N, C-alpha and C positions, 0 to 999 in steps of 0.2 A: 408423395415430394421431399418432407421435408429428409428423410431418410437417405435419397440420394442425395442431396446437398454435404451431408458429413463426409468427414475424412474418413471417416470407419467404415464402410461399404467397399472404399475402392482395395482398403488396407485391406480387410479381409475377403475378398477376392483375391487379393496376391498372395496370402499365404495358403489359402485352399489350394491355389491352381500349386503354387511350390510343393505342398505337403504333395499332393496328387504327384507331380514331378519324379520327387524323390525316390516315391514308393513303385512307380513305375521301372525305376533304374536300383533296384531294390535296395533300397532304407529300408530298414524298418518301421513302422508307426514308432515303438518304443522308440528308437534311436533317434528319430526325429522330434518325438516330445521331448525325453530329456533332455538332448542340447537346446531345442529353448528353451527350458526352464534355467535351463543352465545359464547363460544368454541373458535371459529377463532376470531371474532372480539376483544372478550373481556380477552381472556387469549392467546391465538397462537401469532396474531401480537404484541401486545405490549412488551408481552415475549418474543420473538425470536431480537424482536429490543434492548431490555434491557439487553439480554443473549449477544448479540454479541458486542455490546456497552463495557460492564466489561469484556468477556471473551478475543475477538478480537482472531487473527490467523486462521491458515486454517483449515477449517472443512469440512465433506458430510454435502450437506441442510439437510438429514432427522434429521440429529445428531441435527439441531441448533432448526428445526421445533419440536422436540421431547422436547428437552429440555425447550426452550422456553415455551412449552405448562405448564409443570411443574413450570414454573417460576412463571406462569400467575395464575395457582389455588394457589399456595405457598401465592402470594399476595393478589387474591383475599380474602383468608381465613383473611389473616392480616388484609385486611381494610376493613371486612363486622364486625370483631368484633366490633370493635370503633361505625361505623355506626351503626351497630343494639341496640348496646348499648346510644346510641344519640337518639336513636326514627325513624332515618330515614335511612332504608336498603338500598334503592335506592341511596342512596351516595355512597354504593359500584362502579359505575359507572364512580366515578370520576377520575379516576386512570389509569385505560386503556383510557380514553376522555384524559386525560392530559399528557399522555405519548406518544400518539399518535400525538396528537399536535404538544408538544417539539418536536419529530422526522421532521414534516413537515417543522416548524417553524426556529428551530435553522440552520443555518447553516454548522456548526462541525458535526448535528447528522444528514444530510439528508444523508451521504454516505451511512448508514449501512441500509437503505432502499435495496442497491444493495449487500450488502454481508462483511462479516467483515474480507475478503482475497480471496485469491484462492480458492477457494473451489475444493473440490475434489469428482471425479464425483464416484459414486457407480459401481463396473461393473455389466451389465446388469446378466447374471449369481445369483450371489447375492443377484442384487436387486431382481429381481424375486423369486429367493429362501427365502428371507426374507418376503417377501409381502406371498406368497404364505401360511408359516409357521405361522405366525402372524394372516393371515385370518382365517386356520384352528384353529387354538389355542382358537382364541375368538371365535369366530363364534360355533365350533364344541362344547364349553364348555357353551358358550353363550344360545346356542338353548336347550341344556340339561336343563338348568337353567329355560328356555322359558315356557316350555313344562310341568312346575311342578307347576308354577307361574303365572297364568293369571292376567289379570286387570279388568276384571270382573268375579264375582261372578256366579261359583263356580269355576271357575278356581283360586283364591286367598282363595281358604275356607284351604288348606290343606298346609300353607307355611311353610319350613323350621322353628325349633321354635324361631329362633334368630331374623326375621326379621320382624316383629308386633315392636320389641325394635330401631330396626334401624329405621322405620318409626314413632316411637312413638318420638324419637331422633330429627328428622330432623322436623317436628312439632314443638318442643319446640325451636329449634332454630331458627323457622321462627319469633316466635313472643316473646322473653326471651332472654336477657343476662345482668348478666352472667345466665347459664343456672342451671337446676335443674332437679332432677330426675323425671319424668313427671308422672308416675304409682303411686306414693305416696303423696302425698302435702306436702313439707316442709322440702323433703330430700335436702340433696345437691347431687350433680352429680362430682363424681369424676372420671373421662372417657375421655380416649383422642378422643375427639369430635370435632375435628376439620374439617373430612371430612361431619359430619354433618352440619356445617355451609358452607361449600361450595356447600353443595344440595340446603340447605335454601337459600343461596345467587343466585343460577342458579331459583331455582322456582320465587323467588321476579323479579327477571329481565325475565326469558321468561314465566310466567304464566303457567308453568308445574305442574303436580300435583306432589307432592313427590314421589307416589308408581310408577308412569311413571318412575323419575328418579333413584330410587331403584332398581326396578325390568326390567329396560330395559335400559337406556340410560347412566347413570353417567358412566358406567364402562366400559365403551367401548374406550373414547378416553386416557383411565387411563391404560388400557391393551395394548393397541399399544405404548402410550409414552412412558412404561416400557420395552417394546422388545423391542425396535429402542434404546432405550439408552444401557441396556443390550449386543445389538450388537455392538454398538459403543464402551462400554470397551471392548471389545476381539479386538476389531481391534485398538484400543489404547495399550492396554497389548503388543499385541505381533508384532504389524505396518503390519499386514494383514488379508484379510478380511473373510477368510473362519471359523477359531476359533470362531470368534462371530455367526456364523451362527450355527457352531457344538454345542455351549455353548447354544443356544437356542431349540437345538433340544435335546440336555442329559437333560436341565430342564423340558424342557414342554412334552416330549414323550415317553422319558425312562422309563423303569420301573424297579422296582428289581425283580430278577428272583426269584422263591420259585417253588419248582419241588414237587406241589401236585397239580392232576386236582382239588379238591374239593375246593383249596385255591389260585387260581392264584397268588396272591398276598398274602397270607396270611394275609392283613389288615393290615399289617406293611407302608403301603404309608399313611394312615388314610386320608389324602384328597390329591390330586392331585395340583403341583403349578398353573393350570393351572384352577380349581374350588375353590380354598378358596376363592378368591378377590369376586366373584359372592355371596357366603355366608357370608361374611364376609367385606361390605365395606370399614372399617377404614383398615383393612389389606392392600387391592389392593391400597388404597390410601396412606398409609404409605409407601408402597414398591415404588410404583412411586415417590412419593418425596425424598427418597433416595437415589434410580439412580445417580440423578445427583450433589449427594453429594460425591458418591465415583466416578463418570468421573472427578471431579475437582479436585478428592485429587490425582488418579492418576497423573495427572499431574504436581499438586502443590507438592508431594513426589521427583518425578522424576525432577522439575526444579523449586526448591527453590525461585530464583527471579523470579516470574513469574508475578510480579507488585501487584497492590491493588484489581483490577479490579475482577479476580479469587476468593479472600478472599470475598470480597463486598458479591460475590455470594453465596458463600460459607456459610456464618452467616446468610444470607435473608434465605435460606433453611431449615438453621437447625431451623430457629425459626418455622418452617413449622412443620418439622420432628419432632419436641417436643411434637406438642397435634394431629401429624398424627397415630403414634403409637406408643405404649410403648416401643417394643422388640427394637427398632432403636439405640435408640440414645446408650446405653447399648453394644451392637455389635460394634455398631462406636468405641467406648473408646476403648473395647479389641482390636482389630484391630488396633487402633493407639499406644495404650500398645504394642504390639508384634514389629511393627515397633522401637519403641525405644528402648525397650529391646533387641532386634537381634541385632542392630546398637551398642549399647554400649558393646556389648559382643563380637561381630564380627571386627568391625573397630575400637572400642575403645573410640568413637565418640559421640557427642550427636547431635540427628538428629534433627535438629531447627525447620523445618517447623512442625514434629508428635508433639513435644511440643506445638507449635503456636497453633495447632489443639485441642490440647486437653483441651488448658486454653480457647478456643473460644466453644468449646463442653460443659465444665460441667457448666457454667451459667445452660443453659439449661437444665440441665439434671437434678440441683438443685428446677428449677423454676419448671420442668413439677413434679416432685417428690411430693414436695412441696403447689404445689398452684391446679393443675388439679388433683391430684392425693389424695390430703387431707394428706400428707405422711403417707399414707398405704400401707400393701403390698399386697393389694387386694387379701388376703389367702394363700398366697405364703410358702409351706415350704420345706425343705431335703428330699427329699423322691426317692432316684434312682431307677430307671425301672420304674416308674409307669403305665406311656407310653407303654413300652411292657408288664406290665400286664393286663393292658385294653384287648390287643391283644390276650392275650392269655387267657382270661378268653373267649373273644367271641371264638375263635380257636375252644376250648373244650364246651362250653356252659354250663361254668360253673360259679360262682360267687367268686369262690375262689380257684386259679388256683398254681398249686403247683411252688414252688422255681424255680426245674429243667425244669418246664414246659418255665417260664417266662424267664431263664438263656438260654432257648435255641431258642426262640424268639429273644429276644438279638443276639443270635451268628448271627441267619439265616437272620436278616434283616443287620448287620453289614456286614455280607459277598454279602447280594444282593447290597448293594451301591459302595462295592470296585468294582464289577462288571460293574454299572454302571458309577461311579469315577475312572474307574482304571487308567484313562489320569492323574489325580493327581500325580500319583508315576514317572509321564515323568522328570515332576519336579527335582526329583532329581539326571536326568542323566546329569545336566547342575549344577554345582555346588554353581555360581559365582550367577543362578539364587535366590537364599534366599538371595542376597546382594541389592535384588530390592523390594527397601523400596513398589512398589504398590503392588506385587506379597506377599508380609511379609503381608502386609492388608487385602486383600481377601483372607489369610492363617486363619492370626488370628480372624478375623470377624467370619468367616468357623465354628472354632475351638468352638468359644464360643457358637454358634449358636447351635451346636449340641451336648455342653456339658450342657447349662441349658433345653436342649431337655430331655437329657436321666435323669438327677441329683435333677432336681426341680421338683416341682407340685402345678399346678394352679388349680384352682375350674374350671371343665368343660373343664381339659385338655389344657389349654391358651398356657401353657409351649409350646406348639408346634409349637404355631406361633413361635418362636424363631427359631425353626429346617425352617420351612416354609420359612422364613425371608431370610435363607441365601442358599436358594438349588441355586439358579440363581449364587452365587459367590461360591460354591464348586465347580457346573459345567462352570464357568467361567475361574477356577484354572485349571479344566481338560484339558479344551480347550488350557489353554498355554501350558500343559505337551504333549497332544497329537500336538502342535506347535512344540516342541523341538522334540519330538519323530521322527515325521516325521517332518523335517527340508532338509533332503536331498533329491533331487529329488529321485522319486519313478520309478525304470526299471520294465520293463513291465515283468521281470521273479520275481523278488519282491515284484510285486502287489499280480500274481499268489499265491506265497507263502501266502502272510497276506491272502487273502479270501480264501485260504485252510484249514488257521487256525482257523479263525472265523468260517469256514463251521465245522470243527471239534469243536468248542464250543457249536455250535448249537446242533448237533449229543449228545453231549455228555449231555446237560442240558434234548433233549428230549428221550432218551433214560431212565436215571435214573428218568424221571419223568415217566417211564410206572412201573417202580418198585412200585411204589403203587396204594392202589383202589380210587375209584371216590364219596366212601363214606366219608363222614363227622367223625372222629373218636369220642368215646366216653371220657368221662374227664379219663378214668384208660390209655386208649389207645394211649391216644393223644402224651404221650414223646414217647412211641415206634415207635410210625407211621410216627412222625416228623424226630425223628433221624435217622432211616436208609438211607431215601433218601438223607438226609443232611448229612450225615458222605462219604456216596458214590461218591459226590457233589465234598469233598472237597479233599478225597482222590485222584481223577481223577484228580484233579487242581494240588494238589500238586505233583503228577507224572508226570503232562509235565512239571512244573515247574524247576525240579528236572530235567529231560532229557535233556530239554532247556540249562540249566547250563552244564553239562556233555561237552553238544555237545559244547557250547561256549568255553571251554577250551582245544580242542583237535582243535578244526577249530578257529581261530580267528579270520578268518571275519567274523562267526555269532555272536562276542559278543557286536559288537555297533549295532548289530539288533536286541537284544534278549528282550530288554521293546517292541518293536514293536507287536513282536508275544504275548508277554503274554497279551500287550493292546487290538492284535486281538483276541486272546481265549476269554478273560473275556466279551468285547461287544458280541462276537458270543451265548456266554451263554445267555445275556442278549438281546437278539435279540427276541425270542417268543414271551416271557414279553410284550416287546416291541412294537412289533406288534399288540397285545391283548391288550393295553393300545390304540394304536391308531384308532383299531376300537372298543372298544366301546368307545372312544371319537365322532367317526363318528354316531356309532349309536345312543348312550344315553342310560340312564339308564331306563327300563322299567316303574322303579316307581320310588318314591323318595328317595334318595339314605343316607338320614340322618333322623334324630328324624323330625316330623312335629308339629304344634299345629290345633286348627280348628277354626275357623273362619265363624259366625250366615251369614245367607242371611241378605240382607237389611241394613248388620253395616257400610258398603260404603256410601250407599244413607244416613243413616239418623246422620253421622257421620262428610258429608260434610254440610247439612244440618246445624246442629248445630255450627258446624264451624261458615259460613258465617250467621247465627244470634246470635251470640253470640260477647263478647270480650276474647280479648286474657285472660285477669288478672279473666275470669268466671272460678269457681272452679266445677264441677263434680262429682259426686257420681253414682257409678254404682251398679248392683246388680251382676257381672258378677266379685266376687271376690270368692278366693279360701279360703274355711272358715276351711273346715272339711279335713279327710288325701284326697289330690290330687298334681296334678302337679302346681306348684303357678306360672309356666309361660305360662297357656294357655290364659291368659287375658288380653293381653298387647293391645290389638288392639282397645280398647275404646279410649287410647289416642293415637294412633295411627293416628287413621281417624278424629277424634275432632279437633287434633292439641291443645288440652286443658289440663291441668291439674287435673288427678282425685282425689281423695280424696283418698281412696284405691284401686288398682285394683290390680298389680305384683307385688312383692319384692323379685324375684328369681334373680335379676341382680346387687339388693344395695351389697354395701358395708362389712354392717355386715351380712347378710345373707354369704355371702362368707366364711368372718371369722365363725362364727359360725357353718356354713358346716363342715370345715376344722376341726375347734374343737372338735365337737361329732363327727368326724367321718364317716357323713350319707351326702346323697346328699342335693344339693340347694334345691329341689323340697319339702325335709320333714323340713324344718326348717319354723317354725311358726311365724306370725305376733307379735311384741314386744309390738305394739298398742292394747290391749284384749278393752279396752273402745273405743276408735275408731271405731273396727272391728263392734263389739255390738252395735253400736249408727246408724252404716249404715245398717247392718241389720236388724234394727230397723224399718226402716224408709220404708224398703221395704216389708215387710214382716209381721210387725204389725202398717199400717198407721198411724197415728193418726195426729190432727193439733202441738199435742207435740213433738212424735219422729218427723217429717219432719221439724217442726218449730227447732230443736235442728242443725240439719245439715246446716242449714241457720246463726241460731243466734252463736254459739259452733265454727263452723270450715268454714262460708264464703259459703257454700255449695249454687250456684246459679239455679242446674241443673242436674235434673234427668236424666243417661241413663238406658233403662232397655234393656237386652238383655233374650227374652222369651225360650230361646234354651237351655239357660244356668238353668234359672229356672223362674217359671210364680210370680210375685208378687202377696201381696195380692189382692183381688178385690176393694177394697176400694180408691188404691192409686189416683185414677182419683177425689176424692172427697178433696184430702188437695193439692195437685198439679196440675197444669192445663196442660194437653197432646196436644201437640201443632204437633209433628209430629211422622209418622210411617212408614217403611220402613222391609219389611219382617217380620222375627222375631224380629225386633225393633224396637224401642218407646222412644221420648224425650217428658219429662216434665222440667214443670218451676215450680220453688217456686216462688208463688209470696211474696212480698214486707208484 
């Protein structure tokens, strides 16, 4: 019995299941063990020691492990940059070695091996509940991703369109610092690339292939640490255990209800939070790095005299967040500004910790904008409702949805979010809650993330990363509201009344859902088909709220309980869609849910052969180039698997491509390459080979190797007379240009 109360048992079970799933999806026990050892010894152990030394205080062990792991990731990245720049990437191992040695040798530091105070044990129900939820979220979303992204051909033949780009940047960061855009030689890389630096460092230390890291291993500890830290933030905000678990459930399991059989979510979810990290490693990495920043700020804002240790951790993590994901520093500034403004208005005083935090964050915002992003806006424009327009276009199967349809989709999305985040309104029950700077921080960040997602437009709908980035924090705010609404002990009678009210919400949703047909509407009928059930749902909800208010006036005993009944009703309406989402997570999609690209057979083998038989500075030319009207992001795979820079392969993620696409209001893939001469010279070497055309690539551009993909097109038969055929695999061949 005592064993079941230990947090080690659910942790061990989660690890065992994870190892089994990885083995099922072709990850060797060797790679899993080496990766796990690199995380524990190179990041978690030194990170936890430093976290304890700087943070101090009484916390629970899982929080320390998660926060220490994140700190370890941050310092690894910051250490890898100068190590790679100096040409000795394995110097990244110095900091964990020195840290562990210092905590072993220095007497004053040895005590941190035992802990940083009287650590609190997580009660068994919450330990098991959190472990199960984390395991389900990570493994269900991960296995769904694994199913469509194999490690061998044809398993990797049709990956999500961005994944070759991610692989290419890992290869670039393995061999170059500062990095450049690998698919177009000579172009700078203006991007948040710290996640790729972390994977590059891990690949150097462990010998694990970048593909295995991106497609399988790297995101697992990142997601686990993030979820544990969200649980810890919920505990810190409320002083109770269950709100953290509730916030995880709301953020990762709940789905907004939409009363249509033909579109259970109407596409308004875009990507669920559990899926985003697998398709965007930078986002998952940024979410993880940002979580301990918020955890620290919750304490710093509430306890201004917290010492220099937390501020040291805060600044260190900000340096990593700066290049982790672009969305989080602006969100942080918005939250801190909300604290500052609200305190000045309500209490007529300056909140000094908020001011210090803003001043600490501003230099990193400027460095990120001017250095990492080159002072560019990345094609950002003000375009209110662009995300809803995309959903409306998909809903009605039309490229030009009406304004009425877009507005209706926006209202439907807002109503759905009210249902799953109804607990936020519980914060208004206790007015002094809004004097809590940590609550103001969470609310300020949440409003900013949603506002950017609604008002601005980025190429590829990247504004939605702002929205996805704050989903956990809106869910934490909702959980805090629930903690206020249900702060009193729930009697059996009250529990029955709440369950009945929630059941009423379920019945209401299912009844309205039956009003509509199961077939997708045409573009002309879409507005009316969507409007009817939506109006019915809103009307019934309005009647319920009015009746509840009237009963509250007549029976004063009901008045303080009214918020709980409202939350229960909204939760009931969201329950069927959420159960559908959980089932979908468990089963996984039958086909890739997002646009994919096509990768030829043999590209992995030929690419790795070229990587192993060339120097990192060697330049490669390929025939896998989009010359006519086609998708210019289909061919990033050559740079991904060779880990070499390409003369010209793909320009779909280049900043000037984004800017031109937004300027001309065309898709990124329709933007032509700007250097027509380079494109022509590249094409001539493959399709009109001669000593002159091949030598021009060598002499004018410095090309050393030719990479041929015959599934894309076949080069002229005479290419072998002017370049040496060195390797063939599947549809691919590697040629070397003689000196």
